[in-house]
C-alpha positions, 0 to 999 in steps of 0.5 A: 500500500502506498503511503501518502504525505501532505506537504505544507509550504511545497514551494518553500525550502523544507516543502520543496525538498521534502516533496522531492524526497518523498516522491523519490521514495515512492510516496504519493505526494499531495501539496497544500494550497493555503489560498484555496484548500482547507487543511483538514480536508486536504489531510484526509487519507494522509499518513504524514503531514510535513509542516513546511509553512513558515512566514517569509522573512520572519514576518509576524511570527507571534501571530502566524506561528500559533495559527499555523500550529493550531491548523496543523494539529487540527488537521493531524487529529482529524486524519490520524497523520503523523506531523513532521516539523522542522525544528530549529536551535532558537529554543536553546538560548545562548549557552554553548554546548552540544544540544540534544533532545534532553537540553532544556529550552531556555530561549533568550530571544523572542523568536526562540520563545515563540518556537518553544511554545509551538513545540510545547503545543505539539507535545501536549496535543497527543498528535504523533509528532516528529521534531527534526531539529536542524541548524542553518539551512543550506539549499543547493536549489534556491541559493538564498540561504544564510550561507549563500547570503551572509557568508559566501556572498562575496566569494566571487570577488575573492572575499569570505564574509564573517557574520560572527567570530571565526572560532565558534562552531555551529551546525549546517543542514544540507536540506536534501539530507534533512528531507531524506532523514524525514522520509526515513523517520516517516517510514518507521513512524509506527515504532516511534514515541508519540512525540519525538525530538530528533536533532539533525547534526548536519555538518558542524564547523567554524567559519574559519574551518569553512573558509579553509575548506572553500579555499582548498576547494577553489584553489584560491586565497580569500580575503576576510570581510565582515558582515555589515551588522551596522547596516541592519541596525540602521535599517531596523526601524523600517525593515522587518527582516533587519530587526529579526536577523539582528535578534538572532546575531547571538547564535554567531557568537555561541558555539553549539552543535546538535547531538547525533545520538538520537538520529544514530539510534533511529536511523543507524544506516543514514549517511549524510552527503560529504561536505565537499560535495555540498560545497561543490553544489553551492559555490558559484560556477565561476569559482569551481571552474577548474577546481579539483574534483574530490576523490570519492569518499 
């Protein structure tokens, strides 16, 4: 019997990669049109709902995230579907460490509190839920993620941009890998707890490490540049995204990783894409022209 998944936000980062991964695994994929569809009706007959809905540019999270959460819980409760939610690291605050499913939620920013309340709502709902938690997204298709816009945005001009200290570790999530893990967890949902918090470790490295990897990959030395946080500060009164990005600046100064223990237990055979392969996909074509092809892992 073919499993059916409903993808919410199919045009976004999580939704688009999830749709491709579930289809490749043989699932029947439905997409949700929030302008015309009723979510509860759309979820009927579905085994899994992937919640890829996220207000663009952090717009009005305080209102929209709770509304989306209520709608998804209602749709899952009516259909009996398991919900997969892309968790983030905002809930953990600014205490450095290896964050896991057992790390207390101590958000230090408004968006972290909103996400903590969202996750609590799922946990208390009784709806089967998988929080697949990740760090900064890397999207090889859209190319409009944090790494592309804030770190590698000047590589073509010979510069590497530091959005924070070079020695602070943080996790990077290659979205095709996240989507593959989501499919694998969905396919063993019957053996999971009603509420599962699964950190997705991704690739953890410092900005100094990342710069060295890019230089090795491209064969050129990059000059250091600093992300212009002062511009966001000046623009904050009139630019919502600038305000929201500044609020999360602390993460660039907080060394953190995501524990692999729970994912390794649930998916012992899962293999992430090698980071050199990821870099080759996301670096500008001009930079990769003539670059050495890495040996197979």
